[in-house]
N, C-alpha and C positions, 0 to 999 in steps of 0.2 A: 307118033309122037311128034311135038311140036319142037321144031329145031333149034338148038342151043346155039349160043357165040362158041367157034371153037378157040381151043385157048393159044396164044399168038406167040411167037418163040421171044424169051427175054434177052437182051443185051450183059452183055458180061458189066458187073459195076463192081464199084472197089470206093469205098469211104471210112477212111482213118482217122476219124475225128470222134473223140479227142483221145481215147485209149484204143491203138489198135489189136492189141491182144488182150479184150476184156475175157476170151477163153480162158485165158492164164488163172484170171482174177478168181473167176467161177471154181474154178479146181482147186486153187489154193486156198477158199474159202472151205469148200469143202471136207478138203485133206486136212488142215490145219486148225479152222474154225475163224483165222482171222487172215487176212490179205496183208500184202506187204503195202500196198497202193491204199490211198484215201481216197471214200468216196468224191464226187466231184458236185453231187448234188444231194439233197436228203428230201425226197419226193415224199415219202411216207409222213413226214412233221407236218404235210403243208395242210394236214384235214386232222379232224377227227371223228371217229362214227358216232353217229347221233344213234341208230337203230342199227342193231344185227342180230343176226338168228343163228342158230346152230347145225351140225348136220349129223346125225347118225353115222355108227362106222360103218355099216353096210353098204353106203351106197357105193354105187356103181358108177352112174352117171349126174354132174354136176351141172347144171345147165343156168346161166349168168344170163340174164337179160337186162342190158342196157335200155334203162328207161328213162324221161322226165318228171320231174315232181308234178306237173300237173297233166299226165296222161293217166288217169285215172281210169278213164272208159276205155283203153287200149291197153292198162295191165287187166280188166275185170276181162274183155274179151278174150285175153289169152287163157286166166284162170278157167273159163267157161267152154273151150273148145282145148288146143292142140296141149296146152300147158297141164290138162288133168289127164292127159292121155297117157300113162306110165304107171308102174307099179311102185312099191316100198322102195325099191332101191334105187329111184330116181328122183333128186332133190331138185325143184326149180326157185329160183331166187333172182327178185328184181333189184336193180341199183340205180340208187341216182342221187342228185345231189339237194341242196338247199334250197327252199326258198320259204321267206317268211309270210308271204301272206296266205302259203298252203299249210303251214304249220300243222295246224290243229287236224286239218282233212289228213294229211298222211299220219297224223297218231292215232287215228280213228282205225284208219286202212293198216297199218301194222300190230292193230290190237287183234282187228279181228280175222287177219289171213296169216300173220308171223310169218311172211315172206320177202321180207325187204330189209336192204342194206342202205342207208343212207350215209353220205356223209355230208361233211360240214361248208365244203366247196360251193360255192353259189352256182345254181343250177342253169347252167346255159352252154351253147354250142361249144364255145372256145374252149371249154373245161373237159370236153372230152378227154381229154390226156388223164385228168383226174380221176374221172371215171373209170378208166380203162385201167388204170397203175391200181385204184382203190379195189378193183377186182381181182388182181392176180394176188395182192396181198392179203386181201380177203379169205379167198379160198385156201390158201397156202396155210393160214393160221386158224381157219375153225372147218375147214372140211377138207383137210390134207390126206384122210384114208380115202377118198371119191379112186375111181381110177380115170375116167374121163372126162372131160371138161370141155361144154361148148360155150363160147362169147355170141350173143346173138342179139341184136336189137331189139326191140319190141315193134317195128314194123314188119316182121319177118311172121311168116307161116312155115313151120315145123312138125316132121314127120316122126316121130320119136321111134318108131318100130323100125325105120329104115337107119334110123340115128344109131340106135343100140348096135345091130347088126352090121353096118359101116365100120364101126369104132371094135367092134370085137374081132372084127375078120382082120384091119388094116392097123389099126394100133396097137403096140406092143408096149412092155414099159420101157424095152430096151433100145426101141426106134426112138431119135431126136427127129421128130415129121410132127407138122401143123398142116391140117386140111383145109381148104376154101374156095374163094373165085379168086386167081390170081390174076394183079395187074403188070402188069409189062410196058416198059419203055413211055414212061409217062413223062410229061415237062408239068413242073411246078407252075400252079398260078402264080403270078407277078404283079398281074394288075387287081386293085382294088374294085377296079369298074368292069370287069370282067363279069359274065353270067354266071361264073365259076367260082364267084370271090369269096363264097364260103368256106374253100380250098384256099384263100389266100395264104402265101409264106414268103416271108422278105429273106433276100439273099445272108441277110445278118443272123437269122435263125437258121437257113440251112444253103450250105456256099453251091453244092452240087448242079448242074445243068438240067440232070433229068435226075429222076425217082429212082429208089432201087425196085425191084420187083417186091410189091407188098400184096397180102391177102386181103381182100377189104373186110375192113374190119366189123362190119353187117354179120357176120357168120363165119367163125370160125373155131376148128374142134383139133382137140390135141391131148397128150395124156398128161396126168396130173405132175409126171415128174418133171416133161417139160416146162410147164406154169412154174416150179421150182426154180429153176435153173435161170430163168427170166427175172423171178422174183427178186433174186442176188443179184443178179447183171444191172438191173436199171439204174440203181444209183451210180454205177462209173460209166454211163452213158448218157453224155446231155439229152435230155427229151426236146422234143420238138411239136408243135402245134398239133399235126398230122398224125393223132394215133396210132392208125393201123399203118402207118409207114414207119414209125417209130418202134414198134411192136416186129415188124418181119424185120427190119434193121437190124434190131439187135439180137434177135435170132440166129440170124445169117452170121453174124460176128462168132454166135456161139457154136457154129457148124449146125445148125437145126435147120434140115430142108422145109422150106415153104411148097407144098404141092398143090396143084391146081387139082378139082375134081368136080366134073360137070354138074353134078347132081346140087353143088354149091351154087344157087340159083341167083346170081345178081341183080338180074334185069326181073320187069315184069312177066309172069307165063299167065295168061288167061286162061288156056286149058292143063288144069293142074295134073300131070302124071304122078300121081301119087306112091305107085309102084317101082318109082325111081326117084324122085326128087326128095332129097336130104330138108333142103331150106332153100325158103323162095321169099325175094324182096317185094317191096311195094304192098305190103297190106297196113297199111298207115288209115285205112277208111273201116271202122269196125264193122261195119255191112259186108264189106268184100271178103272179112276174115269170119264172119258168120257163115257168108257163101260157102266159101271154102271149105269149112267145117263139114257144112252138111252134106256136100258131096263125097268128101273123106267118108265118112262113117256110114257112106250106103253099104249093106249085109258083104255084098259082094266084094266090093274094094276092099273093106276092112277086114273082111274072113281073111283075104291073100295075105295080109301085112301082119297079123296079129293072132291068128286062129278064133273060132268062135267062143272057146274056154275063157277068153280074154275079154269079152266084148263089155262086161262090168266096168272095164278099166277104164273107158271114152262114154259114157252114157251121158247121155244131157239130163238124165231125171235126177 
């Protein structure tokens, strides 16, 4: 097996802006229906949902794929590969923002596949926070009977059989946990001239000298009960541009543990170990995605993961 990066030790972190006890507020809302504190932002009012879909009552796993309006080929590749490797208890949905130029194309895509949730905010990288929070809001409002939720980007390969097995073994309704690839002891990018400027965040937006421990937003797994708590809490914590940092920050304020597991691979792995990996990054090349898919569905590998009786679930025919 290819050697994966070991998880480094996270240093302690404390962040008390703007409300130090958001956990109390969430419990107050759950117990009384209303909080004693007013929200500090109205993030769910920043957009409307242009397209949406529904979930059936028997969904066990919902996979929410953050995409971009123009990523038609990427979405189609996922629909033709790992995105169809499941039974009726799994729902796969793509989420992205709005682009005037692509409006008609998206309309046809939605009519054909019925697997798109689109928000009215402009589809650009710095609006990822809107896309992420829309995902939490949408799944609570439209798919609350599901059990497990995977948030994943459209440049990942996901082995759904491994994902379901891991979810059933590691996540229960009473566990306040989130799994993914955990990042530790990262400095915020303060220079717009840096080669990492896409993650630039000003001191005005985020004051501490170090980022909190966080799960890379490209692939995060949790239970629907955790999603509900976060969805309630977001209006009481100031949003920041870095959506994965923000979600992990709010989660930790709620006492939710963010846990690293090396099966959520944040780097490119050329030698795919499908009996081990749950999700793997850097599949923004559709050619590479199809190549990995062909390796995944070879008889020996596939039978080990899902059993020969389920081969039809992932057939390319």
